[in-house]
Structures are given as structure tokens and as C-alpha cells.
C-alpha positions, 0 to 999 in steps of 0.5 A, spaced: 493 059 434 498 059 429 504 054 430 511 057 431 515 056 424 521 052 426 527 051 422 525 045 418 518 048 417 521 054 414 526 050 409 519 046 407 515 052 406 519 057 403 526 055 400 527 051 393 532 046 391 535 040 395 536 043 402 539 036 405 545 040 408 540 044 412 536 038 415 541 034 418 543 039 424 539 036 430 542 041 436 538 046 439 543 051 436 544 051 428 549 055 424 549 055 417 553 060 412 548 065 408 551 062 402 548 056 403 541 059 404 540 066 400 540 063 393 534 058 395 529 063 399 522 064 396 522 071 396 518 074 399 517 070 405 510 073 408 509 074 416 510 068 420 511 067 427 519 065 428 519 059 432 526 060 434 532 066 436 535 068 429 542 072 429 544 074 422 551 077 421 552 079 413 559 081 411 557 082 403 550 083 400 544 085 403 537 083 405 530 087 407 527 083 414 521 085 417 521 085 425 514 086 428 511 092 424 518 095 422 522 093 416 530 093 416 534 094 410 540 090 413 546 092 409 553 089 410 557 089 414 551 088 420 547 084 424 541 083 425 537 080 431 530 077 431 528 074 438 523 068 439 516 070 439 517 076 434 513 076 428 517 077 422 518 076 414 523 077 409 522 082 404 528 081 400 535 077 399 541 079 395 542 071 392 550 073 393 550 075 400 555 072 405 556 071 412 553 067 418 546 065 420 544 062 427 538 059 429 537 058 437 531 054 439 527 057 445 530 052 450 537 054 449 536 061 449 532 060 456 538 056 459 543 062 457 539 067 460 541 065 467 546 070 465 543 077 467 547 081 462 544 077 456 537 079 457 540 086 454 539 082 448 531 084 448 533 091 449 537 093 443 535 095 436 534 089 431 539 092 427 546 093 429 551 096 423 558 095 424 565 097 422 569 093 418 574 092 424 568 090 428 565 085 423 572 082 422 572 080 429 565 077 429 566 074 423 572 070 427 567 068 433 561 066 428 567 061 424 569 058 430 561 056 432 560 054 425 566 049 425 565 046 432 558 045 431 559 042 424 564 037 427 562 029 428 561 030 436 561 038 437 563 040 444 557 042 447 560 046 453 564 050 447 559 052 443 555 054 448 561 059 451 562 061 443 554 063 443 554 067 449 560 071 447 557 072 440 551 075 444 555 079 449 559 082 443 553 084 439 550 087 446 557 091 447 557 094 440 549 096 440 548 103 441 544 101 447 549 098 451 547 098 458 546 094 464 539 091 464 535 094 470 530 090 474 524 094 471 527 092 464 528 085 466 520 085 468 518 088 462 522 084 457 520 077 461 513 079 461 513 080 454 516 073 452 511 070 457 505 074 453 507 071 446 507 064 449 501 064 453 496 070 450 491 065 447 488 063 453 491 068 458 489 075 458 488 076 465 494 080 468 494 076 475 496 070 471 502 074 469 504 077 476 503 070 479 509 067 474 513 073 475 511 074 483 510 081 483 504 086 484 499 088 478 501 095 480 509 094 479 508 090 473 504 096 469 509 101 472 515 096 469 511 096 462 509 103 462 516 105 463 519 100 458 514 100 453 510 106 454 503 102 454 499 099 459 500 091 460 493 090 457 495 094 451 501 090 450 497 083 451 492 086 445 497 088 441 500 081 441 494 078 440 492 082 434 499 080 431 497 073 431 490 075 428 494 078 422 497 071 421 491 067 422 488 072 417 494 071 412 495 064 413 488 061 414 481 061 411 478 061 417 472 066 418 473 072 423 469 070 428 473 063 428 479 067 429 476 071 434 474 065 438 480 061 437 484 067 440 479 067 446 475 073 444 468 073 447 465 078 442 467 078 435 464 085 435 470 087 440 475 083 437 474 087 430 474 094 434 480 092 437 483 090 431 481 096 427 484 101 432 491 097 432 492 096 425 488 101 421 482 097 418 478 092 420 480 084 419 476 083 413 479 089 409 486 087 412 485 080 409 483 083 403 489 087 402 494 082 403 490 077 398 491 082 392 
């Protein structure tokens, strides 16, 4: 199974130049100015499994970012959200882009999810376009977080409070601003668990045990939120991981099949072709051109 790419690994693999100013932060929440990042990214960044939650507020310039299968053209002023477990790619970046980028590791994000309202971050569009006034107010919060995390001894509680404020403000600005129902909460938590455990856990019972609900109720929640069955969602996540392995490794299709714990390569190939539109071999050939 491919490993999530953390912030330091991203710097090593996809950025050029002296990046020491990006490596010294060892806290679970990192914040950078886009001017410290944009000019140094090696474009395009291929699809990778981001090992963190990403929040980008752009105040000048633009970039194109793929989340899952959709490419978003992000033009200032706007905010982009990509949560842990998403497969993402960076198609283009304006080297003169300005704003802030916040990276939040999964443990930090999990701790703030104790506040139920913040779970709404999983139900909004990855792209939130802003007015100039909205962007100015958000910029103030990002700048305060940046300044706090770059002090010699950051005040953890203050930084966490600022981060929560940023997330809640983003949720409020989204067109999907609404209270998260129990059904949505179950469906989004299920999807997070699938991304973490799908390599070895394909049985619905594993997830219903984790969530302490029945299989029928889980299927109802997933169907209402994602318009698909629980089993189909698991297969779709597995195929996304297979696409990464086909891109980043020289392993055979059979090896990838068994690494993802499919018992039958022909079944794996049929599932892959149904969801992607081409066989694993054809997909690998298309991305290597």
C-alpha cells in the first residue's frame, strides 16, 4: 500500500531550492506564506495521497488543484480545502501567488473534531470563492495563526483556537452551511475509516463495529450522502489507491492486486475498468506517455 506523503516528504520530492525555512516546523499544525512555496514547486505534481489536511487561502494569483477526480481552478480570492485521505495533484501554480497555506496532521484534526460542528468541513465543496471583504477578514485570522506558530514558544491553546476559528469561518462562508445531521456524520466518519483501513479491511462488519451501528443503518447513511452503497465506496477508494501504485511503482498489476488484498487479479481488473474506464495496464500506459 502506498504511504501518505507528509509535509517534509512533499518538500523533498516536489520542491526545488533551499527549503530549510519549510522544514523547521515540527508542530502538528504548520502554516506558511504562499510566497514561500509557490515559486519552488515542481509542476505538475502527480496524484499522491496527501498525508495531512490542507487549507489554502489565496489572496493573489491562482493555481489548479485536483481533489479526487475533479480539478479545481482556484483564483484569488478563494479558499481550498483538501482533507486527509484525499488523493490530490497540483496541476499548476502562479509563482507570484500570495496568501497562506496551513497543513494539519490527522491527529490534530481528530482532536478538534470533538466539536461536532467542525465535522461540516467534510460536507462542503473543496473550493470556496470569497468576496474581497470576506478574504480580508480571513487573512487576518491566517496572519494571526502564522505569527503565533512562528514565535519561539507558540501558545498551543491560542493556535488551536485560531485554527478552529478558521475552519468554522470557512464552513460559514461555504454555500453548504448547515448543521451536520447524524446521517452525514456517520457517512463522513465511515469514509475516513475506509481511507485508513481499506487495504486489509473490506468487510462492512469491521466498520459497523468501529461505528457501533448496524450494517443496514450504515448503508442507508452512505446511500443518502454519497448516492452509493458502502461496498461501492470501499471499492472506489481501493481503485484510487491502485491508481497511485500504478503511477509510482513498477509493480505488476497482479502484485498491486494482492497488495490491496484482492484475491483474484481478473476481478480486480474488472472493478478497475468499470470505475476508471480502462484496464490497469491501459491506465499505466496512458499516464507514462
